N, C-alpha and C positions, 0 to 999 in steps of 0.2 A: 332496470329494463337488461335485455339480452337478445341475441342476434341466435336464428337458428340456422344453423350449415349442414350439408348434408354433400353425398362429392356425386362424379358423375358415374360410378360403379352401380349407383344405387337406378339408373337409367330411367327415369322419370323424363318423359320428353320433355323437350325447353320448355312448350307451351304452359306446360301443367306448372315446372318448375315456376317458372315467371308468374303465373296467376296464382302461385302461392307464396309469391316472395321469398323464396328459397334462394339462399346465399350457395355457390353451387362450388367447391373444389374439384378441378378438374384434372381425371387421372391419364397420364402417355400411354400411347404405346408408337412401337417405331415401324416403318411398311417399307419395304426395301430402301433402307437406310437412312429413309424420314420420319423424324419423331412429329408426332401430331399431339392434339390434348381433346380427348372427345368431350365433344358441345351439345351431349345429350340430342343428337340429330339436328341442330339448328344447322348446319353446312357440313355435314357429314356428306361424303361421299361413299355411299353402302355399295353401289356396285362395281365399282372400281375397287373397293377392299375385298367384295367376295369374289369378285373373278382374280383378284391377283390369289389368293389363297385356292383356289380351285385349279391355278393353272401350278401350282408348288410353293408362292411366296411365304416363307415363316415369318407372320407378326412376332415382334415380341413386347412384353409388359414388362415395367418397370416402379420400383417406387418413386414417389416426390422426397426431394430431401430436405431436412429440417428449416432450412432457411424458405422454401416456399409453404410451409406451414405457418411460418412468424408471419409472411407478406400475405396470408390469408385474414389471418387474427389479430394482429398487432392495430390495423386501421379502424378496428371494431373497439378493441380495448383504448384507444387512445379518447376514443368519443365518450368514453366511459361505461361503456356499455359491455355484458359479458357473453360468453360465447357457450352457447349449447350445441354440439356437432354429433349428428346423427349418423354411424358409421356401418360401412360394409362390414364382413366377418372378419373380427382379428386373426383369424385361422388360418386366413387363404392369403396372407400379403406381409411382408417385411416393412411395410409403408408406416405401419403404425410405433415401429420403432423411433423411426424421425419424428414422428407426431408427440411421442410422450417427450423425446429433448427440446421440441420447441417449446411444448405448452411449459416444463418446467423451466426453463429461460424465461420465457413471457410471466411467469409465477415470481420469479423473483424481480421481473422489472417492473410489475402491475400488481403487486403484492394485493390490493385492495378489488381487484377486479376476480371474475372467478369464471374458468373455463373448466365446461364440463363435456364428457363424450357417452354414448350410448351404444353400445356394440349391438346391432342387431341379429349377429349371429347370422345370417343369411347375406345371400349375394346379389346382382340383378335386381328385376323387380319384388323379388324376397323382400330387398331392404327398401325396394323402393313404395311398396307398400305398405311399410312402416311408417317411412318417413313422408308420405302423402296423410295419413292420419295424424302425424307427429304434426303435420305445418297445421293443417284443422285446427286441432286442439291449440296450437300457439295462437293462430288467428282470433280465437275466441277467449285468449286471456289466462292461459293457465299458465304457472307458475314452474321452473324449474324441478321443483318437488313432486307437483301432480304430473309433468310430464316424465318423468321417471318412473313413478307407479303404474302410469297408464301406458307408456310404453311395454315395461315389464308382462303386463298381460297381455298385451298385443303379438309382441314376440312368440309369448307361450300358443300362441293358435295360428300364427305364420306357417303355413303348411307347403311345400317346394318341392314339386319332382320335375325332374327333366329327362329326358332320350336323347341320346346323341347319334350321330349318321358313324361316326368313324372314332374310335376309341384312342388314336394315336395323338389327337391333340391334349385331352388330357393326360395320357402318359406323358409326354413331350413336357407338361407345365408341372408333373411330380403330383399330378391328384388322384391317380389310381397306378397299381403297380402294372408292370411289365406284363406278366404272366395273365391277370386279369383282360389285357388288351390285345394279347394275342388270342386267347381264348375266344372273343367277341368274333374280332374279325376272321377268325379261322369258322366260326359255327354259323355267320353270319346273322346274328342275336343282336338285339338293341339292349342296352343296360340300363334299367332303371335306376336312378340315382335321387338322391335325395339330400338334406342338407342334416347333420347331425346337431344335437343338443348345443354341444358347446361349437359350433361354427363351421364345422371340417365336413368334407363330401364323404357318402357313403352309398355305395353300389347295395342294392337292398333285394333286385329282382332282375329277370330278363324275360326279353320280350319277344319272341319270335315273329319276326315279320312286322311291317308299319302297318297293315289293319287292324293290328290288335292293340296298338298302343292308345287310340281314343277308350276303347270301350274298358281297358286298363285304368286310364285318367279317370275315366266318369264312375268306375267302381271304386278308386280309391277317394274322390270326393263323396261318394254315400257312405263308405266305410268311415272316413274322418266327421261326420256329421256336418259337411260343408253347411255354412251360414250364409244363405240366399241374400241377405243383407246388405253381406260386404260385396265388393267387386271382386270379379275374378280376373287376375293375370294370364294373359297368354302368350310367348314369344316363340317367333320363330326367327332362324338365322337364315336366313335366304334360300328356304324354302316356301312361300307365300300358298301356295298350293295347297299346302298340308294346313299350313296354318290355318286358311280359310276353311277348307273342310273341317278341322276340329272347331273351329268357333261355331259355324252350322250344326256339329254334333253336340255340342254343349247346350245350344237353341232348343235341338229337339228333345234332349234329354232332360232340360229343367223348365224350359219354357222360353217365351220370348224376350220375358220381362227382366231377366237374367242380364247382370251390370258387367259387359266384360271389357277390361281394357287390353288391346292386340296391337301389339309393337314389334319391329324387328331389333335383334339381338345389335348391340353397339358394339364395336370395332376391340375393344380392352375385353370384355366376356367374352366373343367371338373367339379370340384369338388363343382361348383354352378349350372351348366347347366345339369350334368347328361350325362350318355348314352343314345345315342338314339339321339340325337341334331345334327340338320340339319342349318348349318349357311351359310350368303349369303352374301359378299362385293361387290360395284361397286361406280363405277364414276358417278355421274350423278344430275340431280336438286332435290332439296328438297323439292321442294313447289309445 
């Protein structure tokens, strides 16, 4: 047998993670000198977090250490079970260097046990979209090999786009260049950002004016042959009025039967994208 793990950077809501029986690795952030671990919204004070960001506080994130990973995985291995960890993009954090060291140490200690990881090459609900489907497959009895093959196909069809209100947060985290950030600020544009095949972020367009974001997102869904049999993930970072309006626009464009998961962006991800971010994830053709 094996146990299925994910991390809180997948941003599945805590009730969903609990329902699916996921083992969740909590990722840290620091606000006003105090360290927190994101709990998928269970007890998170979103109002306080975003209020402090808008007041100028600069939250930071960090990698968890090797011992943290050992503490998560070793009890499972001791019980005689294997580990399958569906991760967020390895391109977006140094935490996986610690993970690799932990896995190497644990494999030496438990040579008969297997620890397997799958890189979703995505972040936030781009990873969570894949984690949910992995959990459903796992609960249906999929082997590790079957899960590998299934997730590889899902990953190839997970489409992620988002726009941010202020590029300063992505610049601060090293996700975009200073020149791009200054250009966006100067012209009042909203950069359209996606996740590349290797799991890094890429600016793929510029949208002038918030009102055009909805039509651009809907056009992208049609261009990527959005599969209505799958859920659509919508995320908003402390801009519920924009998120609500976008959900309404999606229902108008694709029908009331469209399945939408809609939630707020958690503190770890918001530390890098900032308030005012609107995100969209769906199943479609990437080409």
